[in-house]
C-alpha positions in Angstrom: -7.6 41.4 -34.9 -6.6 41.7 -31.4 -9.9 40.4 -30.1 -9.7 37.2 -32.6 -6.1 36.5 -31.4 -7.2 36.8 -27.6 -10.0 34.5 -28.3 -7.8 32.1 -30.2 -5.5 32.0 -27.2 -8.5 31.4 -24.8 -9.9 28.7 -26.9 -6.4 27.0 -27.2 -5.8 27.1 -23.5 -9.3 25.7 -22.8 -8.7 22.9 -25.2 -5.5 22.0 -23.7 -6.9 22.0 -20.1 -9.8 19.8 -21.4 -7.2 17.4 -23.1 -4.7 17.3 -20.2 -7.4 17.0 -17.4 -7.7 13.2 -17.4 -4.0 13.0 -17.0 -3.6 15.7 -14.3 -6.0 13.7 -11.8 -4.4 10.2 -13.1 -0.9 11.3 -12.4 -1.9 12.8 -8.8 -3.3 9.3 -8.1 -0.1 7.7 -9.7 2.3 9.3 -7.4 0.4 8.0 -4.4 0.6 4.4 -5.7 4.3 4.9 -6.8 5.2 6.1 -3.3 3.4 3.4 -1.6 4.9 0.6 -3.8 8.3 2.2 -3.4 8.0 2.2 0.4 6.8 -1.3 0.8 9.4 -2.7 -1.7 12.6 -1.1 -0.2 11.5 -1.1 3.5 14.7 -3.0 4.4 16.9 -0.5 2.7 15.0 2.4 4.4 15.4 0.8 7.9 19.0 0.0 7.4 19.5 3.9 6.3 18.1 5.2 9.7 19.8 2.2 11.6 16.1 0.8 12.5 14.8 -2.8 12.5 12.0 -3.5 10.1 9.3 -3.8 12.7 10.3 -0.2 13.9 8.9 1.0 10.6 5.6 -0.3 11.5 5.0 3.0 13.1 5.7 4.7 9.8 3.1 2.5 8.2 0.6 3.2 11.1 1.3 7.0 11.1 0.7 7.1 7.4 -2.5 5.1 7.4 -4.1 7.0 10.4 -3.2 10.3 9.0 -4.5 9.2 5.6 -7.9 8.3 7.2 -8.1 11.6 9.1 -7.4 13.3 5.7 -10.2 11.5 3.9 -12.6 12.3 6.5 -11.8 15.8 5.9 -11.4 15.7 2.4 -14.8 16.9 1.2 -14.9 19.5 4.0 -11.9 21.0 2.5 -12.7 20.7 -1.1 -15.9 22.5 -0.7 -14.2 25.6 0.9 -11.2 25.6 -1.5 -12.3 24.0 -4.7 -10.9 20.9 -6.2 -8.0 22.7 -8.0 -6.4 24.3 -5.1 -7.1 21.3 -2.8 -5.3 19.1 -5.2 -2.5 21.4 -5.8 -2.1 21.9 -2.1 -2.1 18.2 -1.3 0.4 17.5 -3.9 2.8 20.4 -2.7 2.6 19.3 0.9 3.3 15.7 -0.1 6.4 16.8 -1.7 7.4 18.7 1.4 6.7 15.7 3.6 8.8 13.5 1.1 11.5 16.0 1.5 11.2 15.6 5.3 11.3 11.9 5.0 14.5 12.2 2.9 16.1 13.9 5.9 15.1 11.6 8.7 17.7 10.2 10.9 15.6 8.1 13.2 12.2 5.9 12.9 10.4 8.6 15.1 11.3 11.5 12.5 10.4 9.1 9.5 7.0 8.1 11.2 6.3 12.0 11.7 7.2 12.8 8.1 5.2 9.5 6.6 2.0 10.9 8.8 2.5 14.3 7.4 2.5 12.8 3.8 -0.4 10.5 4.6 -2.8 13.3 5.6 -2.2 15.1 2.1 -1.7 12.2 -0.5 -3.9 9.7 1.3 -7.2 11.3 -0.1 -5.9 11.3 -3.5 -7.5 8.2 -4.8 -10.8 9.3 -3.5 -10.7 12.8 -4.7 -9.6 12.0 -8.1 -12.0 9.3 -8.6 -14.9 11.5 -7.5 -13.7 14.3 -9.9 -13.9 11.7 -12.7 -17.6 10.9 -11.7 -18.4 14.6 -11.3 -16.4 16.4 -13.9 -16.9 13.9 -17.1 -20.0 13.2 -18.9 -21.0 9.6 -19.3 -19.6 9.7 -22.8 -16.3 11.1 -21.7 -16.0 9.0 -18.5 -14.9 5.8 -19.8 -11.8 7.0 -21.7 -10.9 9.2 -18.6 -11.2 6.0 -16.2 -9.1 4.1 -18.4 -6.3 6.7 -18.2 -7.0 6.8 -14.6 -6.4 3.1 -14.0 -3.4 2.6 -16.5 -1.5 5.3 -14.6 -2.0 3.4 -11.3 -0.9 0.3 -12.9 2.3 2.0 -14.6 2.9 3.9 -11.3 3.0 0.7 -9.3 4.9 -1.3 -12.0 7.6 1.4 -12.4 8.1 2.0 -8.7 10.4 -1.1 -8.1 12.2 -0.6 -11.3 13.0 3.1 -10.7 13.6 2.5 -7.0 16.1 -0.1 -7.6 18.1 2.2 -9.8 17.8 5.0 -7.1 19.1 2.8 -4.5 21.8 1.3 -6.6 23.4 4.5 -7.8 22.4 6.7 -5.0 21.2 5.6 -1.6 17.9 5.2 0.3 17.3 8.9 0.6 16.8 8.9 -3.2 13.7 6.9 -2.6 12.2 10.0 -1.2 14.0 12.9 -3.1 12.6 11.6 -6.5 9.0 11.6 -5.1 9.6 15.5 -3.8 10.6 16.5 -7.3 7.7 14.8 -9.1 5.2 16.0 -6.4 6.2 19.5 -6.9 5.9 19.3 -10.6 2.6 17.7 -10.4 1.4 20.4 -8.0 2.1 23.1 -10.6 0.5 21.0 -13.4 -2.6 20.3 -11.6 -3.0 24.1 -10.4 -2.6 25.0 -14.3 -5.1 22.1 -15.8 -7.7 21.3 -13.2 -10.8 23.6 -13.4 -11.8 25.6 -10.5 -15.0 23.3 -9.6 -16.3 21.9 -6.2 -16.2 25.2 -4.1 -19.7 25.6 -2.6 -21.6 28.5 -1.1 -21.3 28.6 2.8 -25.1 27.5 3.3 -24.2 24.5 1.2 -21.1 23.2 2.8 -20.6 20.4 5.3 -20.6 21.2 8.9 -17.2 21.6 10.7 -17.7 18.7 13.2 -14.6 19.8 15.4 -15.3 17.6 18.4 -16.4 14.6 16.5 -13.4 15.0 14.3 -10.9 15.2 17.2 -12.5 12.3 18.9 -12.5 10.1 15.8 -8.7 10.9 15.6 -8.1 10.0 19.4 -9.9 6.9 18.9 -8.3 5.8 15.8 -4.9 6.7 17.2 -5.5 4.7 20.3 -6.8 1.5 18.4 -3.4 1.8 16.2 -1.4 2.0 19.4 -3.0 -1.2 20.6 -2.7 -3.0 17.4 1.3 -2.3 17.2 2.1 -2.8 20.9 0.0 -5.7 21.8 2.7 -8.1 20.4 4.9 -7.1 23.1 2.5 -7.9 26.0 -0.4 -10.4 26.7 -3.7 -8.4 26.0 -5.5 -9.7 29.0 -2.5 -8.8 31.4 -2.6 -5.1 30.4 -5.4 -2.9 32.0 -4.2 -0.3 29.8 -4.7 -2.0 26.6 -8.1 -3.1 27.6 -9.2 0.5 28.7 -7.7 2.1 25.6 -9.5 -0.6 23.2 -12.9 -0.1 25.0 -12.5 3.6 25.1 -11.5 3.7 21.2 -14.3 1.5 20.1 -17.0 3.2 22.2 -15.6 6.6 20.7 -15.9 5.1 17.2 -19.5 3.9 17.8 -20.5 7.4 18.9 -18.8 9.2 16.2 -20.7 6.8 13.8 -24.0 7.5 15.2 -23.5 11.2 15.3 -22.5 11.1 11.6 -25.3 9.1 10.6 -28.0 11.2 12.1 -26.3 14.5 11.1 -28.0 16.1 8.0 -24.6 17.4 7.0 -21.9 14.9 7.9 -18.3 14.9 7.2 -18.8 11.3 6.0 -22.1 9.9 5.1 -22.4 6.1 6.0 -25.6 5.4 4.6 -23.8 3.5 1.8 -23.6 0.7 4.4 -27.3 0.0 4.2 -26.7 -1.6 0.6 -25.8 -5.2 0.7 -23.7 -5.1 -2.6 -21.6 -2.1 -0.9 -21.1 -4.1 2.3 -19.9 -7.2 0.5 -17.7 -5.0 -2.0 -16.1 -3.4 1.4 -15.4 -7.1 2.7 -13.5 -8.1 -0.6 -11.7 -5.0 -1.0 -10.3 -5.3 2.5 -9.2 -9.0 1.8 -7.8 -7.8 -1.6 -5.7 -4.9 -0.2 -4.5 -7.0 2.7 -3.6 -9.9 0.3 -1.6 -7.7 -2.4 0.1 -5.6 0.2 1.3 -8.5 2.0 2.4 -10.4 -0.9 4.2 -7.5 -2.4 6.1 -7.1 0.8 6.9 -10.9 1.2 8.0 -11.1 -2.6 10.4 -8.0 -2.1 12.0 -9.5 1.0 12.1 -12.9 -0.7 14.0 -11.7 -3.7 16.4 -9.2 -1.7 16.8 -11.2 1.5 16.0 -14.8 0.6 17.7 -15.2 -2.8 20.2 -12.1 -2.3 19.5 -10.4 -5.6 21.4 -7.0 -5.8 18.8 -4.1 -5.3 19.1 -3.1 -9.1 18.3 -6.5 -10.2 15.5 -7.2 -7.9 13.9 -3.9 -9.0 14.4 -4.8 -12.5 12.6 -8.2 -11.8 9.8 -7.0 -9.8 9.1 -3.9 -12.0 9.3 -5.6 -15.5 7.0 -8.5 -14.4 4.4 -6.0 -13.0 3.9 -4.5 -16.4 2.0 -7.6 -17.4 -1.0 -6.1 -15.5 -1.2 -3.2 -18.1 -1.9 -6.0 -20.7 -4.4 -7.6 -18.5 -6.3 -4.4 -17.7 -6.6 -3.6 -21.4 -8.1 -7.0 -22.0 -10.6 -6.5 -19.1 -11.7 -3.1 -20.5 -12.5 -4.8 -23.8 -13.9 -8.1 -22.8 -15.4 -7.7 -19.0 -18.8 -6.9 -20.4 -18.8 -10.5 -21.7 -18.7 -11.8 -18.3 -22.4 -11.3 -16.8 -21.4 -12.5 -13.2 -18.5 -10.8 -11.7 -18.0 -13.8 -9.3 -16.8 -15.7 -12.2 -13.6 -13.3 -12.2 -13.4 -12.6 -8.4 -13.3 -16.0 -7.1 -10.6 -17.0 -9.7 -8.9 -13.9 -8.5 -8.4 -15.2 -5.1 -7.5 -18.7 -6.3 -4.8 -17.0 -8.3 -3.4 -15.1 -5.2 -3.3 -18.5 -3.2 -1.7 -20.1 -6.2 0.9 -17.4 -6.2 1.6 -17.9 -2.5 1.6 -21.6 -2.8 4.2 -21.6 -5.7 6.6 -19.0 -3.6 6.3 -21.2 -0.6 7.3 -24.4 -2.5 10.7 -22.7 -4.0 13.9 -24.0 -2.9 16.6 -21.8 -1.6 18.6 -22.1 -4.8 15.6 -21.4 -7.2 16.6 -19.7 -10.5 15.1 -16.6 -11.9 12.9 -18.7 -14.3 11.1 -20.1 -11.4 10.3 -16.8 -9.9 8.8 -15.3 -13.3 5.4 -17.0 -13.1 4.3 -16.0 -9.5 5.5 -12.4 -10.4 3.5 -12.1 -13.6 0.4 -13.5 -12.1 0.6 -11.4 -9.1 -0.1 -8.4 -11.3 -3.3 -10.0 -12.5 -5.1 -9.5 -9.2 -6.1 -6.0 -9.8 -8.2 -7.0 -12.8 -9.6 -10.2 -11.4 -10.6 -8.9 -7.9 -10.5 -5.0 -7.4 -12.1 -4.1 -10.7 -15.0 -6.6 -10.6 -15.6 -5.8 -7.0 -15.8 -2.0 -7.8 -18.5 -2.8 -10.4 -20.4 -4.7 -7.7 -20.2 -2.0 -5.1 -20.8 1.2 -6.7 -22.9 0.7 -9.9 -26.1 1.3 -7.5 -25.4 4.8 -6.3 -26.0 8.3 -7.6 -23.2 10.9 -7.8 -23.8 12.1 -4.4 -23.9 8.9 -2.6 -20.9 7.8 -4.7 -18.7 10.5 -3.4 -19.3 9.4 0.2 -19.0 5.5 -0.6 -15.7 5.9 -2.4 -14.3 7.9 0.4 -15.5 5.2 2.8 -13.8 2.7 0.6 -10.5 4.8 0.5 -10.5 4.6 4.5 -10.9 0.7 4.2 -7.9 0.7 1.8 -5.6 2.6 4.2 -6.6 0.7 7.2 -6.2 -2.8 5.4 -2.6 -1.7 4.1 -1.7 -0.7 7.6 -3.0 -3.8 9.3 -1.3 -6.1 6.5 2.0 -4.2 6.9 1.8 -4.6 10.6 1.0 -8.2 10.6 3.3 -9.4 7.9 6.3 -7.6 9.9 5.3 -9.0 13.2 4.9 -12.4 11.7 8.3 -12.4 9.9 10.2 -11.2 13.2 8.3 -13.6 15.3 9.1 -16.4 12.9 12.8 -15.5 12.4 13.2 -15.6 16.2 11.6 -19.1 16.3 13.8 -20.4 13.3 17.0 -18.8 14.7 16.3 -20.9 17.8 15.8 -24.0 16.3 18.8 -23.8 13.9 20.9 -22.6 16.8 20.0 -25.5 18.9 21.3 -27.6 16.1 24.4 -25.7 15.7 26.2 -26.9 19.1 29.4 -29.0 19.7 27.5 -31.8 20.9 26.0 -32.4 17.4 28.6 -34.6 15.5 27.4 -33.3 12.1 28.0 -29.8 13.2 31.2 -30.5 14.7 32.7 -32.1 11.6 31.4 -29.3 9.3 33.0 -26.7 11.8 36.3 -28.4 12.0 36.5 -28.7 8.2 35.8 -24.9 7.8 38.5 -24.3 10.4 41.1 -26.3 8.5 40.1 -24.5 5.3 40.9 -21.1 6.7 43.9 -22.4 8.3 44.9 -23.6 5.0 44.4 -20.0 3.5 47.0 -18.6 6.2 45.0 -17.7 9.1 46.0 -18.6 12.8 43.6 -21.2 14.5 42.1 -18.4 16.6 41.3 -16.2 13.8 40.1 -19.3 11.6 37.6 -20.2 14.5 36.5 -16.6 14.7 35.8 -16.3 11.2 33.8 -19.6 11.1 31.5 -18.7 13.9 30.8 -15.4 11.9 30.2 -17.5 8.8 27.8 -20.0 10.6 25.9 -16.9 12.1 25.4 -15.5 8.8 24.1 -18.8 7.4 21.9 -19.2 10.4 20.4 -15.7 9.9 19.8 -16.1 6.2 18.2 -19.5 6.6 16.0 -18.2 9.3 14.8 -15.1 7.3 14.3 -17.4 4.3 12.1 -19.9 6.4 10.1 -16.9 7.9 9.2 -15.8 4.5 8.0 -19.2 3.6 5.8 -19.0 6.8 4.4 -15.8 5.6 3.5 -17.2 2.4 1.6 -19.9 4.0 -0.4 -17.5 6.1 -1.4 -15.6 3.0 -2.6 -19.0 1.3 -5.1 -19.4 4.1 -6.2 -15.8 4.0 -6.7 -16.0 0.2 -8.7 -19.2 0.4 -11.1 -17.8 3.1 -11.4 -14.6 0.9 -12.3 -16.8 -2.0 -14.9 -18.9 -0.1 -16.5 -15.7 1.3 -16.8 -14.4 -2.5 -18.2 -17.7 -3.5 -20.7 -17.8 -1.0 -22.1 -14.2 -1.2 -25.3 -13.7 -2.8 -25.1 -10.0 -3.3 -22.5 -10.6 -6.2 -23.9 -10.7 -9.6 
């Protein structure tokens, strides 16, 4: 009888692990997307919390992306030695500790270090969990597990602005990192209990360590990221240090790529790049990630800074409209097989992205919420029209082993595209703000009769409220400075959407002209 009870408990635990396994890996990726969306949506509040300008947070994005790439490159090496259960649990726990460190940051440097620590452990999650889907499930089980995986990504991305708005409204910016700390720790324990102990290999079957190539790759990637962030402060051709660092970084990357290509047991196999559909997929992925990340940042800044929505209302608006992507995902799962050529989805997807940016760029400063709803809803459709069809094009030709390496390289493309997109859009915004402020300030001078009349009217208004002439003049100047700053911010965001229109059109043309897409 004791044997039967023990056997029953074992069978129950085994079935529970089997039932919850897809959810364990889906939630692990979900917290990655949740954290990224949270950081991108509330960048201005985080910057204000540590008394930093938004462009200083570019370093946090760069550190996160660089560390993520290093973690992705070493992902398989660690998984082969620890097994996927331990690797997944440790990564989630370290992410939680990094998120706790970010919540305690007092400067942009401290935040960049914390985000880099987070990135090394959570950046590989997408590739790790997608590889586990491919490796641990039979072809019959995989479709259901993949749907759970993708729906968790969508729900996490959509709920981040919604939850983040309440966290900032009722607490402060530090809650944006404390919440993922708690969730990450819970998911680490959940993954350790549910994920099977698979992936650990015997020593003779493991990838080589590649210590020196890995260190050279890290230095080269870090050097190129420094150049990308600092070149805006100085003309590239006038800085020998930038030129030397760029040449050395590119040469080092070429050497590492050749070394990995020829090695029988590389850290990252690059042979997938020989396949035309895969190369096309990586190009389209990079365009998609740059567009969606930039559009998300610009929309958040437009709603919060341009239209002045309270943070709670802004988060609710962006979050609820993003849930439309879940409906589109369900439709894609049901009807995508009826579309034989994925180009019929990808090209309209980039057209949608251009239409969203065009709509946002034409909105007046006093637009109502109703005019914001259509572009915000359509923005959530881009995953189904671009990313999912691109995955069908890029990965359907690979065996499991080649799929693992190919998907890890795709994850590197994702992180670098996110980093580049964030840097470009923040730098562009700061540059255009300076330009528009200069133009508006030239208009606001005493020699302009229109400005003079308006200022005198405002002074008399304040005097009528009981202020003395000196105080009234000071208040008018403060009010005018606030108006100029607000208008400059609004115009800079419109310029950002104009740039994204051009990028979306170029990406759509590239997709249309590609013969590798079937």
